[in-house]
RODO-2510 file (C-alpha; in nm, 4 decimals, decimal comma):
residues 343
     n   res          X          Y          Z
     1     m     0,5743     6,9633    -7,4692
     2     k     0,5643     6,7377    -7,7698
     3     k     0,8179     6,5035    -7,6635
     4     l     0,6474     6,5153    -7,2871
     5     r     0,3201     6,4005    -7,4781
     6     y     0,5202     6,1455    -7,7021
     7     f     0,7059     5,9872    -7,3824
     8     s     0,3404     5,9646    -7,2138
     9     f     0,2015     5,7458    -7,5508
    10     l     0,5096     5,5403    -7,5835
    11     l     0,4624     5,4500    -7,1801
    12     l     0,0443     5,3556    -7,2890
    13     l     0,1554     5,1869    -7,5523
    14     t     0,3902     4,9862    -7,3520
    15     g     0,1564     4,9113    -7,1199
    16     v    -0,1299     4,8032    -7,3510
    17     i     0,1848     4,5380    -7,4850
    18     l     0,2196     4,4036    -7,1475
    19     s    -0,1302     4,3736    -7,0428
    20     a    -0,1776     4,1842    -7,4091
    21     c     0,1281     3,9916    -7,3308
    22     s     0,0569     3,8908    -6,9897
    23     n    -0,3298     3,7912    -7,0870
    24     g    -0,1656     3,5855    -7,3162
    25     d     0,0164     3,4164    -7,0893
    26     e    -0,2924     3,3685    -6,8262
    27     t    -0,4698     3,2083    -7,1148
    28     p    -0,2296     2,9073    -7,1760
    29     k    -0,2325     2,8023    -6,7716
    30     e    -0,6093     2,8426    -6,7671
    31     t    -0,6310     2,5809    -7,0195
    32     e    -0,3766     2,3772    -6,8823
    33     a    -0,5317     2,3722    -6,5414
    34     s    -0,9031     2,2659    -6,6957
    35     g    -0,7898     2,0382    -6,8922
    36     e    -1,0768     1,8932    -7,1362
    37     e    -1,4131     2,1081    -7,0940
    38     y    -1,6643     1,8392    -7,0006
    39     e    -2,0735     1,9180    -7,0386
    40     p    -2,2287     1,9980    -6,6997
    41     a    -2,3686     1,7433    -6,5293
    42     t    -2,5440     1,6502    -6,2047
    43     i    -2,5379     1,2841    -6,0453
    44     r    -2,6818     1,1457    -5,7394
    45     l    -2,4728     0,8279    -5,6303
    46     a    -2,6353     0,6350    -5,3329
    47     y    -2,5319     0,3333    -5,1425
    48     n    -2,5441     0,2112    -4,8114
    49     l    -2,2144     0,0723    -4,6685
    50     p    -2,1400     0,2561    -4,3138
    51     s    -1,8410     0,5321    -4,3603
    52     g    -1,4818     0,4106    -4,3410
    53     h    -1,5894     0,0970    -4,4983
    54     h    -1,3168     0,0280    -4,7534
    55     i    -1,5948     0,0224    -5,0638
    56     s    -1,7425     0,3622    -4,8959
    57     e    -1,4060     0,4981    -4,9155
    58     g    -1,3164     0,3946    -5,2692
    59     i    -1,6547     0,5712    -5,3807
    60     e    -1,6402     0,9004    -5,2319
    61     e    -1,2605     0,9156    -5,3026
    62     f    -1,4567     0,7921    -5,7167
    63     a    -1,6533     1,0498    -5,7090
    64     k    -1,4070     1,3277    -5,5520
    65     k    -1,1926     1,2812    -5,8614
    66     i    -1,4382     1,2841    -6,1095
    67     e    -1,5724     1,6235    -5,9997
    68     e    -1,1890     1,7285    -5,9963
    69     k    -1,0679     1,5804    -6,3560
    70     s    -1,4008     1,7365    -6,4955
    71     n    -1,3079     2,0743    -6,2851
    72     g    -1,6320     2,0820    -6,0897
    73     q    -1,8448     2,0650    -6,4500
    74     i    -1,9453     1,7021    -6,3176
    75     d    -2,1601     1,7344    -6,0132
    76     m    -2,1613     1,4503    -5,7928
    77     q    -2,3854     1,4017    -5,5109
    78     i    -2,3431     1,1708    -5,2953
    79     f    -2,5738     1,0370    -5,0342
    80     a    -2,4011     0,7838    -4,7874
    81     n    -2,5168     0,5018    -4,5481
    82     g    -2,8819     0,4983    -4,6476
    83     q    -2,9604     0,8273    -4,6405
    84     l    -3,1483     0,9041    -4,9473
    85     l    -3,2487     0,4614    -5,0080
    86     s    -3,2603     0,1345    -4,8441
    87     d    -3,0244    -0,1369    -4,9331
    88     t    -3,3953    -0,2768    -5,0607
    89     d    -3,4757     0,0201    -5,2317
    90     m    -3,2210     0,1003    -5,4506
    91     n    -3,2448    -0,1093    -5,7528
    92     q    -3,5447    -0,0061    -5,8421
    93     s    -3,4751     0,4078    -5,7865
    94     l    -3,2281     0,3121    -6,0432
    95     l    -3,3668     0,1583    -6,3234
    96     t    -3,6504     0,4155    -6,2885
    97     g    -3,3889     0,6899    -6,3064
    98     g    -3,4879     0,8037    -5,9717
    99     v    -3,0977     0,7930    -5,8960
   100     e    -2,8771     0,8561    -6,1739
   101     m    -2,6203     0,5595    -5,9839
   102     g    -2,6111     0,3281    -5,7026
   103     m    -2,4206     0,0715    -5,5301
   104     n    -2,5845    -0,2272    -5,3774
   105     s    -2,4856    -0,5835    -5,3313
   106     s    -2,5065    -0,8518    -5,6021
   107     t    -2,7176    -1,0661    -5,3560
   108     i    -3,0036    -0,7475    -5,4007
   109     w    -2,9777    -0,7243    -5,7736
   110     s    -2,9841    -1,1340    -5,7888
   111     s    -3,3842    -1,0590    -5,7363
   112     t    -3,3998    -0,9057    -6,0564
   113     v    -3,0811    -1,0465    -6,2723
   114     p    -3,0653    -1,4468    -6,1258
   115     a    -2,7058    -1,4293    -6,2730
   116     m    -2,6114    -1,1857    -6,0058
   117     g    -2,6461    -1,4696    -5,7499
   118     i    -2,3398    -1,6333    -5,8667
   119     f    -2,1890    -1,5132    -5,6113
   120     d    -2,4141    -1,6301    -5,3092
   121     v    -2,3242    -1,9526    -5,4398
   122     p    -2,1707    -2,0969    -5,1857
   123     y    -1,7828    -2,1539    -5,2076
   124     v    -1,7317    -2,0349    -5,5608
   125     f    -1,4553    -1,8310    -5,4832
   126     e    -1,2125    -1,9744    -5,2395
   127     a    -0,9440    -1,6949    -5,2613
   128     y    -0,9088    -1,3316    -5,3513
   129     e    -0,7515    -1,3346    -5,6156
   130     e    -1,0092    -1,6034    -5,7782
   131     a    -1,2628    -1,3353    -5,8252
   132     g    -1,0841    -1,0479    -5,9580
   133     e    -0,9755    -1,3032    -6,2260
   134     a    -1,3441    -1,4063    -6,3047
   135     l    -1,4485    -1,0493    -6,3567
   136     n    -1,1845    -0,9144    -6,5705
   137     g    -1,2524    -1,2107    -6,8439
   138     e    -1,5229    -1,3561    -6,9767
   139     f    -1,7744    -1,4425    -6,6297
   140     g    -1,7160    -1,0263    -6,5645
   141     d    -1,8213    -0,9827    -6,9416
   142     i    -2,1704    -1,2260    -6,8834
   143     l    -2,2771    -1,0311    -6,5966
   144     r    -2,2396    -0,6898    -6,7899
   145     s    -2,4942    -0,8168    -7,0178
   146     e    -2,6978    -0,9675    -6,8188
   147     m    -2,7303    -0,6157    -6,6047
   148     e    -2,7422    -0,4279    -6,9422
   149     d    -3,0249    -0,6224    -7,0575
   150     v    -3,2228    -0,4581    -6,7588
   151     g    -3,1219    -0,1024    -6,7963
   152     v    -2,8068    -0,0704    -6,6054
   153     k    -2,4838    -0,0542    -6,6595
   154     v    -2,2034    -0,1964    -6,4451
   155     l    -1,9177     0,0759    -6,4039
   156     m    -1,7333    -0,1881    -6,1579
   157     f    -1,7348    -0,4457    -5,9262
   158     g    -1,6207    -0,3415    -5,5644
   159     d    -1,5507    -0,6168    -5,3822
   160     y    -1,6701    -0,6612    -5,0291
   161     g    -1,4936    -0,9853    -4,9041
   162     f    -1,5790    -1,3162    -4,7503
   163     g    -1,8742    -1,3912    -4,5637
   164     q    -1,9012    -1,5312    -4,2350
   165     f    -2,1440    -1,6269    -3,9374
   166     a    -2,2061    -1,4614    -3,6741
   167     n    -2,4212    -1,5504    -3,3856
   168     n    -2,5410    -1,4757    -2,9781
   169     k    -2,6385    -1,8149    -2,9316
   170     r    -2,3565    -2,1158    -2,9808
   171     p    -2,0218    -2,1636    -3,1656
   172     l    -2,1450    -2,2767    -3,4912
   173     e    -1,8160    -2,5797    -3,5864
   174     s    -2,0394    -2,7711    -3,8056
   175     p    -2,3382    -2,7159    -4,0379
   176     e    -2,5471    -2,8817    -3,7436
   177     d    -2,4973    -2,6089    -3,4886
   178     f    -2,7097    -2,3935    -3,7114
   179     r    -3,0210    -2,6037    -3,6240
   180     g    -3,2815    -2,3987    -3,4600
   181     l    -3,1533    -2,0268    -3,5352
   182     k    -3,2857    -1,7296    -3,6868
   183     i    -3,0324    -1,6111    -3,9017
   184     r    -3,0715    -1,2664    -4,1213
   185     s    -3,0789    -1,3007    -4,4513
   186     v    -3,1124    -1,0387    -4,7674
   187     g    -3,1641    -1,2878    -5,0994
   188     t    -3,3124    -1,5991    -5,2469
   189     l    -2,9926    -1,7957    -5,2233
   190     p    -2,8610    -1,6913    -4,8592
   191     s    -3,1810    -1,7830    -4,7397
   192     e    -3,1235    -2,1141    -4,9347
   193     l    -2,7949    -2,1843    -4,7581
   194     i    -2,9369    -2,1132    -4,4101
   195     q    -3,1794    -2,3561    -4,4604
   196     a    -2,9509    -2,6055    -4,5888
   197     y    -2,7798    -2,5387    -4,2876
   198     g    -3,0880    -2,5838    -4,0501
   199     a    -3,1654    -2,2446    -3,9355
   200     s    -3,4490    -2,0139    -4,0749
   201     p    -3,3581    -1,7050    -4,2747
   202     v    -3,5118    -1,3560    -4,2113
   203     f    -3,4751    -1,1034    -4,4528
   204     m    -3,3620    -0,7852    -4,3138
   205     g    -3,2006    -0,4702    -4,4183
   206     g    -2,8652    -0,4051    -4,3446
   207     g    -2,9333    -0,1031    -4,1263
   208     e    -3,1737    -0,3286    -3,9184
   209     v    -2,9587    -0,5674    -3,8081
   210     y    -2,7777    -0,4151    -3,5017
   211     m    -3,1715    -0,3808    -3,3665
   212     g    -3,2504    -0,6920    -3,4795
   213     l    -2,9638    -0,8510    -3,2641
   214     q    -3,0586    -0,6832    -2,9796
   215     r    -3,3499    -0,7008    -2,9569
   216     q    -3,3219    -1,1030    -3,0647
   217     t    -3,5445    -1,0964    -3,3447
   218     v    -3,2846    -1,2776    -3,4991
   219     d    -2,9963    -1,4897    -3,3309
   220     g    -2,7264    -1,4402    -3,6393
   221     a    -2,6613    -1,2753    -3,9364
   222     t    -2,3912    -1,3237    -4,2258
   223     s    -2,1980    -1,0469    -4,3552
   224     g    -1,7955    -0,9510    -4,3695
   225     t    -1,5835    -0,8690    -4,0629
   226     t    -1,5675    -0,5309    -4,2128
   227     a    -1,9476    -0,4561    -4,1570
   228     m    -1,9560    -0,6528    -3,8774
   229     v    -1,6715    -0,4032    -3,7245
   230     q    -1,8522    -0,0830    -3,8814
   231     r    -2,2034    -0,1973    -3,7374
   232     s    -2,0827    -0,3157    -3,4041
   233     y    -2,1721    -0,6652    -3,4089
   234     d    -1,9300    -0,7376    -3,1365
   235     e    -2,1504    -0,5584    -2,8903
   236     v    -2,4887    -0,7855    -2,9672
   237     t    -2,3457    -1,1059    -3,0591
   238     d    -2,0510    -1,3849    -2,8951
   239     y    -1,9580    -1,5810    -3,1712
   240     l    -1,8101    -1,5859    -3,4997
   241     t    -1,7470    -1,8377    -3,7747
   242     i    -1,4823    -1,8298    -4,0433
   243     n    -1,5707    -2,0380    -4,3323
   244     n    -1,5858    -1,8382    -4,6116
   245     y    -1,8809    -1,9038    -4,7474
   246     t    -1,9501    -1,6365    -5,0102
   247     y    -1,7057    -1,3928    -5,1870
   248     f    -1,9784    -1,0704    -5,1554
   249     e    -1,9574    -0,8741    -5,3993
   250     f    -2,1029    -0,4520    -5,4511
   251     i    -2,2205    -0,3138    -5,7739
   252     l    -2,1507     0,0338    -5,8963
   253     g    -2,4617     0,0363    -6,1398
   254     v    -2,5595     0,3508    -6,3555
   255     n    -2,8971     0,4138    -6,5284
   256     q    -2,8154     0,3440    -6,8692
   257     e    -3,0641     0,5999    -7,0282
   258     f    -2,9143     0,8315    -6,8202
   259     w    -2,5916     0,7071    -6,9940
   260     n    -2,6729     0,7072    -7,3204
   261     d    -2,7571     1,0624    -7,2900
   262     l    -2,3711     1,2005    -7,1384
   263     p    -2,1022     1,3196    -7,4056
   264     e    -1,8858     1,0730    -7,4870
   265     n    -1,5443     1,2299    -7,2918
   266     t    -1,7494     1,1891    -7,0080
   267     q    -1,8317     0,8546    -7,0450
   268     t    -1,4803     0,8069    -7,0973
   269     l    -1,3815     0,9992    -6,7547
   270     i    -1,6201     0,7954    -6,5420
   271     e    -1,5153     0,4554    -6,6848
   272     e    -1,1583     0,5291    -6,6505
   273     t    -1,1175     0,6592    -6,2876
   274     a    -1,4700     0,3638    -6,1742
   275     n    -1,1587     0,0778    -6,2863
   276     e    -0,9142     0,2564    -6,0697
   277     t    -1,1009     0,2820    -5,8370
   278     e    -1,2058    -0,0951    -5,8511
   279     e    -0,8979    -0,1954    -5,8440
   280     w    -0,7913    -0,0199    -5,5261
   281     i    -1,0988    -0,1368    -5,3631
   282     r    -1,0012    -0,4752    -5,5008
   283     q    -0,6418    -0,4529    -5,3316
   284     q    -0,7813    -0,3411    -4,9860
   285     t    -1,0173    -0,6394    -4,9404
   286     k    -0,8077    -0,8726    -4,7873
   287     l    -0,6069    -0,6646    -4,5971
   288     e    -0,9401    -0,5310    -4,4146
   289     d    -1,0499    -0,8905    -4,3957
   290     e    -0,7708    -0,9306    -4,2128
   291     r    -0,7330    -0,6661    -3,9827
   292     t    -1,1448    -0,6366    -3,8777
   293     l    -1,1071    -1,0075    -3,7652
   294     q    -0,8422    -0,9045    -3,5345
   295     v    -1,0658    -0,6015    -3,4263
   296     l    -1,3616    -0,8782    -3,3395
   297     k    -1,1252    -1,1208    -3,1219
   298     d    -0,9267    -0,8253    -2,9592
   299     r    -1,3010    -0,6772    -2,8848
   300     g    -1,4137    -1,0217    -2,7221
   301     m    -1,5786    -1,2456    -2,9831
   302     e    -1,5027    -1,6170    -2,9540
   303     v    -1,4143    -1,7327    -3,3139
   304     y    -1,4043    -2,0437    -3,4768
   305     e    -1,2074    -2,1120    -3,8049
   306     v    -1,3415    -2,4273    -4,0364
   307     t    -1,0062    -2,5910    -4,1129
   308     d    -0,9236    -2,7065    -4,4916
   309     d    -1,0186    -3,0507    -4,3942
   310     e    -1,3623    -2,9522    -4,2218
   311     l    -1,4811    -2,7791    -4,5094
   312     d    -1,6030    -3,0392    -4,7619
   313     i    -1,8862    -3,1061    -4,4668
   314     w    -2,0128    -2,7482    -4,4909
   315     k    -1,9779    -2,7635    -4,9123
   316     e    -2,1457    -3,1220    -4,9103
   317     a    -2,4114    -2,9780    -4,6924
   318     a    -2,4378    -2,6169    -4,8987
   319     m    -2,4412    -2,8285    -5,2531
   320     p    -2,8612    -2,8120    -5,3070
   321     v    -2,8030    -2,4240    -5,3562
   322     w    -2,5843    -2,4970    -5,6560
   323     e    -2,8540    -2,6436    -5,8090
   324     i    -3,1036    -2,4010    -5,7048
   325     f    -2,8834    -2,1027    -5,8864
   326     e    -2,8476    -2,3303    -6,1864
   327     e    -3,2741    -2,3231    -6,2041
   328     e    -3,3082    -1,9608    -6,1370
   329     a    -2,9999    -1,8001    -6,3576
   330     g    -3,1199    -2,0421    -6,6793
   331     e    -2,8166    -2,0463    -6,9384
   332     a    -2,6240    -1,7224    -6,8109
   333     g    -2,6282    -1,9513    -6,4568
   334     s    -2,4824    -2,2752    -6,6720
   335     e    -2,1904    -2,0524    -6,8013
   336     l    -2,1079    -1,9219    -6,4995
   337     l    -2,0994    -2,2291    -6,3471
   338     d    -1,8979    -2,3967    -6,5948
   339     i    -1,6244    -2,0934    -6,6051
   340     v    -1,5990    -2,0951    -6,2082
   341     d    -1,5536    -2,4920    -6,2296
   342     g    -1,2883    -2,4653    -6,5014
   343     e    -1,4979    -2,6167    -6,7950
***
């Protein structure tokens, strides 16, 4: 009997030891899986671009990666395609903390931060790689500083692509062909350009353009070919002019006060993920511009591509916009223009 009790005791002891060893093995695995500990946080991120756009895809992946890397401790709540805020309401909400993060166009930001209008200055960038190089240097630093002065930290610049003109009246083969047209605009400098070309600007949010074209509230609109495809411009316009007059940028910003209150490791995680996403978006931009231009051609739009020989006429007609930008953006604007001019 004593031997039986002793044997039972040994079995029990062995079980306890094995159980302890098993638990000891699981703990490192859990630690390895969870990685660094992050303070729980909820971040609302709003944007207005349609699903399927390469910037939209980048933003969705950005949010997904943050949640994964933080093991769900950082809850990214995404409000896409204007479901929470229109592009015209976005910036005020971000500045006041109504939303923690927002992705909006530099054009709309320029009403609050005039230096952001640099992307609306016609023909500042003539090649895709020029924008990336500028944003990674002093040019980008100036813009980030200007945004921080109003209370928003820039997390990334999202390259949208070159801007073009679509309309439902006639081919636009020279600035003179704009005369008498009503063209959708979203900001001061785009409106100045439209007027310089002889047309009348009409302010309208991105989600309203299709209906505006359909009802002939406007005769045309300026946008990138990526959004033209996503918003089915080919159904309500017949003509497309490719003149690469502007290089649209979207800015992912975060409310500065909210950002300052985040733990350092959370800030690092977000910044690193934003840098990865910015690079991915930049790599997609040219590919998407080329792909969506072909889609619009295939859908029957009549496309006129301005040649290098003709471009000087377009540039000369647009020069008043350069002067207006410099007046509005002051010293920062002059510095930005000097940098892109190579001075």
